[in-house]
Backbone as a chain_set.jsonl record, in Angstrom:
{"seq": "MKTFLLVGLIVELTVGGLLLLGLLSPISEAQSDGATDNATSPLVEFLPDIGKIYRAALTAPLQEVEQEIEDEEIARFYHRLIERYDLD", "coords": {"N": [[28.787, -25.455, -98.505], [27.379, -25.871, -96.086], [25.349, -27.39, -97.104], [26.613, -29.759, -97.853], [27.333, -30.728, -95.341], [24.813, -31.138, -94.231], [23.763, -33.086, -95.979], [25.647, -35.108, -95.515], [25.105, -35.655, -92.815], [22.483, -36.651, -92.993], [22.933, -38.932, -94.556], [24.635, -40.384, -92.848], [22.922, -40.857, -90.653], [20.948, -42.386, -91.906], [22.395, -44.666, -92.849], [23.445, -45.586, -90.417], [21.059, -46.181, -89.051], [20.03, -48.22, -90.683], [22.026, -50.161, -90.356], [21.795, -50.652, -87.62], [19.171, -51.656, -87.469], [19.558, -53.921, -88.998], [21.237, -55.443, -87.378], [19.747, -55.788, -85.061], [17.334, -56.949, -85.81], [17.515, -59.849, -86.28], [17.839, -60.685, -83.641], [15.507, -59.844, -82.336], [13.628, -61.333, -83.786], [14.356, -63.94, -83.121], [13.788, -63.914, -80.409], [11.024, -63.501, -80.452], [10.118, -65.789, -81.7], [10.689, -67.649, -79.862], [12.974, -69.062, -80.012], [15.991, -70.639, -79.031], [18.422, -70.766, -80.133], [21.479, -69.313, -80.62], [22.802, -68.811, -82.943], [21.661, -67.247, -84.837], [22.351, -64.59, -84.945], [25.144, -62.63, -85.614], [26.023, -60.775, -83.808], [25.372, -61.717, -81.263], [27.114, -63.845, -81.003], [29.461, -62.461, -80.774], [29.408, -61.116, -78.36], [30.314, -62.614, -75.947], [33.088, -62.522, -76.381], [33.708, -59.857, -75.956], [33.432, -59.676, -73.2], [35.558, -61.321, -72.349], [37.739, -59.895, -73.363], [37.487, -57.475, -71.967], [37.847, -58.363, -69.326], [40.495, -59.338, -69.446], [41.825, -56.96, -70.062], [41.358, -55.553, -67.758], [42.558, -57.084, -65.714], [45.251, -57.608, -66.445], [47.068, -55.329, -66.052], [46.944, -55.211, -63.242], [48.051, -57.65, -62.433], [50.639, -57.388, -63.41], [51.602, -55.267, -61.872], [51.524, -56.424, -59.384], [53.688, -58.166, -59.415], [55.778, -56.402, -59.262], [55.856, -55.294, -56.742], [57.774, -54.663, -53.964], [57.834, -54.688, -51.155], [57.108, -57.081, -48.794], [54.884, -57.389, -47.082], [53.01, -55.585, -48.117], [52.738, -56.736, -50.61], [51.513, -59.197, -49.969], [49.077, -58.24, -48.934], [48.062, -56.945, -51.224], [47.835, -59.136, -52.954], [45.888, -60.689, -51.613], [43.777, -58.887, -51.788], [43.306, -58.789, -54.555], [42.575, -61.46, -54.975], [40.248, -61.572, -53.368], [38.49, -59.925, -54.719], [38.245, -61.36, -56.95], [39.963, -61.011, -59.191], [42.094, -62.242, -60.274]], "CA": [[29.416, -26.148, -97.39], [26.331, -26.328, -95.17], [24.585, -28.423, -97.8], [27.374, -30.999, -97.747], [27.215, -31.199, -93.963], [23.456, -31.643, -94.05], [23.668, -34.344, -96.726], [26.457, -36.076, -94.783], [24.371, -36.034, -91.612], [21.351, -37.489, -93.397], [23.478, -40.225, -94.995], [25.112, -41.088, -91.652], [21.771, -41.329, -89.885], [20.294, -43.452, -92.665], [23.24, -45.864, -92.828], [23.471, -46.064, -89.034], [19.766, -46.796, -88.751], [19.928, -49.497, -91.396], [22.913, -51.124, -89.693], [21.204, -50.998, -86.325], [18.03, -52.534, -87.72], [20.079, -55.19, -89.5], [21.801, -56.218, -86.274], [18.753, -56.077, -84.031], [16.189, -57.719, -86.289], [17.601, -61.291, -85.985], [17.685, -60.903, -82.206], [14.086, -59.733, -81.984], [12.924, -62.455, -84.393], [14.642, -65.134, -82.326], [13.066, -63.814, -79.146], [9.589, -63.641, -80.668], [9.847, -67.178, -82.077], [10.994, -68.51, -78.732], [14.147, -69.87, -80.353], [17.116, -70.48, -78.113], [19.655, -70.895, -80.901], [22.141, -68.026, -80.73], [23.505, -68.721, -84.215], [20.925, -66.394, -85.756], [22.894, -63.24, -84.985], [26.586, -62.549, -85.373], [26.25, -59.926, -82.642], [25.279, -62.555, -80.07], [28.346, -64.616, -80.933], [30.554, -61.55, -80.461], [29.297, -60.595, -76.998], [31.218, -63.223, -74.97], [34.451, -62.07, -76.618], [33.859, -58.557, -75.314], [33.642, -59.945, -71.777], [36.922, -61.831, -72.167], [38.664, -58.791, -73.626], [37.383, -56.54, -70.846], [38.47, -58.974, -68.141], [41.942, -59.35, -69.656], [42.301, -55.582, -69.979], [41.266, -55.141, -66.363], [43.438, -57.835, -64.812], [46.654, -57.63, -66.863], [47.886, -54.352, -65.316], [46.999, -55.546, -61.819], [48.99, -58.753, -62.265], [51.991, -56.871, -63.643], [51.983, -54.458, -60.714], [51.725, -57.336, -58.258], [55.035, -58.714, -59.512], [56.756, -55.352, -59.026], [55.813, -54.838, -55.356], [58.953, -55.173, -53.265], [57.523, -54.884, -49.748], [56.426, -58.364, -48.679], [53.586, -57.215, -46.43], [52.125, -54.946, -49.089], [52.498, -57.726, -51.666], [50.5, -60.131, -49.462], [47.804, -57.518, -48.885], [47.623, -56.734, -52.602], [47.44, -60.438, -53.481], [44.598, -61.022, -51.0], [42.779, -57.963, -52.346], [42.986, -59.242, -55.903], [41.828, -62.721, -54.841], [38.938, -61.309, -52.794], [37.637, -59.349, -55.767], [38.275, -62.318, -58.07], [40.599, -60.346, -60.316], [43.309, -62.954, -60.72]], "C": [[28.363, -26.713, -96.431], [25.5, -27.438, -95.801], [25.289, -29.765, -97.701], [27.29, -31.581, -96.341], [25.834, -31.801, -93.71], [23.264, -32.983, -94.762], [24.456, -35.437, -96.011], [25.753, -36.57, -93.533], [23.22, -36.966, -91.951], [21.837, -38.88, -93.813], [23.946, -41.035, -93.79], [23.949, -41.654, -90.843], [21.064, -42.481, -90.591], [21.093, -44.75, -92.6], [23.297, -46.443, -91.419], [22.178, -46.752, -88.643], [19.602, -48.139, -89.424], [20.818, -50.556, -90.762], [22.33, -51.587, -88.367], [20.018, -51.931, -86.499], [18.488, -53.898, -88.217], [20.642, -56.055, -88.401], [20.736, -56.641, -85.274], [17.604, -56.947, -84.528], [16.338, -59.227, -86.072], [17.412, -61.593, -84.501], [16.21, -60.855, -81.827], [13.27, -60.868, -82.594], [13.135, -63.725, -83.582], [13.893, -65.095, -81.001], [11.57, -64.017, -79.352], [9.207, -65.071, -81.052], [10.071, -68.133, -80.91], [12.199, -69.383, -78.992], [15.257, -69.596, -79.355], [18.442, -70.593, -78.826], [20.267, -69.522, -81.111], [22.854, -67.846, -82.054], [22.799, -67.8, -85.199], [21.527, -65.013, -85.873], [24.398, -63.266, -84.734], [26.91, -61.691, -84.165], [26.248, -60.74, -81.358], [26.552, -63.384, -79.9], [29.521, -63.747, -80.505], [30.549, -61.114, -79.001], [30.184, -61.299, -75.981], [32.673, -62.794, -75.16], [34.704, -60.716, -75.978], [34.124, -58.741, -73.827], [35.046, -60.444, -71.495], [37.945, -60.721, -72.356], [38.651, -57.803, -72.476], [38.078, -57.093, -69.607], [39.985, -59.003, -68.262], [42.522, -57.947, -69.535], [42.284, -55.077, -68.538], [42.321, -55.816, -65.5], [44.915, -57.789, -65.194], [47.496, -56.581, -66.133], [48.01, -54.676, -63.832], [47.996, -56.669, -61.557], [50.429, -58.3, -62.482], [52.483, -56.069, -62.442], [52.275, -55.349, -59.52], [53.14, -57.903, -58.258], [56.103, -57.685, -59.17], [56.777, -54.85, -57.588], [56.957, -55.488, -54.59], [58.694, -55.452, -51.79], [56.654, -56.121, -49.605], [55.038, -58.237, -48.065], [52.578, -56.57, -47.391], [51.786, -55.927, -50.21], [51.445, -58.738, -51.231], [49.127, -59.485, -49.426], [47.234, -57.345, -50.282], [47.126, -58.038, -53.216], [46.08, -60.87, -52.917], [43.479, -60.151, -51.556], [42.352, -58.414, -53.743], [42.196, -60.544, -55.852], [40.409, -62.471, -54.336], [37.977, -60.758, -53.837], [37.648, -60.187, -57.032], [38.828, -61.674, -59.335], [41.847, -61.056, -60.788], [42.999, -63.907, -61.826]], "O": [[28.438, -27.87, -96.019], [25.006, -28.324, -95.103], [24.646, -30.794, -97.491], [27.188, -32.796, -96.175], [25.705, -32.838, -93.06], [22.669, -33.905, -94.205], [23.987, -36.571, -95.91], [25.795, -37.759, -93.22], [23.008, -37.966, -91.266], [21.222, -39.887, -93.461], [23.687, -42.236, -93.713], [23.995, -42.802, -90.402], [20.632, -43.438, -89.949], [20.535, -45.812, -92.327], [23.208, -47.659, -91.244], [22.196, -47.789, -87.978], [19.1, -49.088, -88.823], [20.42, -51.715, -90.641], [22.369, -52.772, -88.039], [19.876, -52.898, -85.75], [17.876, -54.917, -87.894], [20.542, -57.28, -88.469], [20.813, -57.729, -84.704], [16.961, -57.622, -83.724], [15.35, -59.86, -85.701], [16.88, -62.645, -84.145], [15.72, -61.712, -81.092], [12.308, -61.326, -81.977], [12.2, -64.499, -83.378], [13.418, -66.125, -80.523], [10.912, -64.639, -78.517], [8.096, -65.515, -80.76], [9.68, -69.298, -80.974], [12.429, -70.35, -78.266], [15.438, -68.468, -78.896], [19.492, -70.522, -78.187], [19.64, -68.653, -81.718], [23.466, -66.8, -82.269], [23.301, -67.592, -86.303], [21.231, -64.311, -86.84], [24.863, -63.855, -83.759], [27.966, -61.86, -83.555], [27.045, -60.476, -80.458], [27.012, -63.599, -78.778], [30.482, -64.256, -79.928], [31.602, -60.775, -78.462], [30.79, -60.596, -75.172], [33.417, -62.711, -74.183], [35.81, -60.455, -75.505], [34.955, -58.036, -73.255], [35.663, -60.038, -70.51], [38.906, -60.62, -71.594], [39.71, -57.34, -72.052], [38.809, -56.377, -68.924], [40.69, -58.726, -67.291], [43.597, -57.768, -68.964], [43.12, -54.258, -68.156], [42.916, -55.17, -64.638], [45.763, -57.924, -64.313], [48.566, -56.924, -65.631], [49.058, -54.443, -63.23], [48.713, -56.636, -60.557], [51.339, -58.78, -61.806], [53.643, -56.181, -62.045], [53.175, -55.061, -58.732], [53.725, -58.096, -57.192], [57.224, -58.056, -58.822], [57.642, -54.046, -57.241], [57.089, -56.712, -54.57], [59.287, -56.374, -51.23], [55.589, -56.211, -50.215], [54.109, -58.919, -48.497], [51.421, -56.985, -47.451], [50.658, -55.938, -50.703], [50.576, -59.104, -52.023], [48.133, -60.089, -49.83], [46.044, -57.574, -50.499], [46.114, -58.05, -53.917], [45.224, -61.359, -53.655], [42.363, -60.625, -51.768], [41.163, -58.415, -54.062], [41.241, -60.714, -56.61], [39.464, -63.092, -54.823], [36.792, -61.089, -53.837], [37.122, -59.772, -58.064], [38.238, -61.779, -60.411], [42.585, -60.526, -61.618], [43.896, -64.588, -62.323]]}, "num_chains": 1, "name": "protein.A"}
C-alpha cells in the first residue's frame, strides 16, 4: 500500500513538473527573445478570460440583490456604493 502511494506521488510530481515546464517555457522564451506576440502561449490567451469570469462572478450577485432592495433610500445608497467601486 505504501509503495503505491509513493509511486503515485512520484508520478504526480513528475507529470505536474512537466506540465508546468510545458506551460512556462513558451512564456520565458518569448520574454527572452523580446517578442511581444502573445500567440506563443495558450496560457496567455486564457488569462483575460479569467478576469472576465471573476468580474462577472463578483458583480452578478450584487446586481441581483440591488433589484430586491425595497427601501428606496437604501437602494440609492447601495447603487451609489456599487458605482463608486465600479462594480456595475
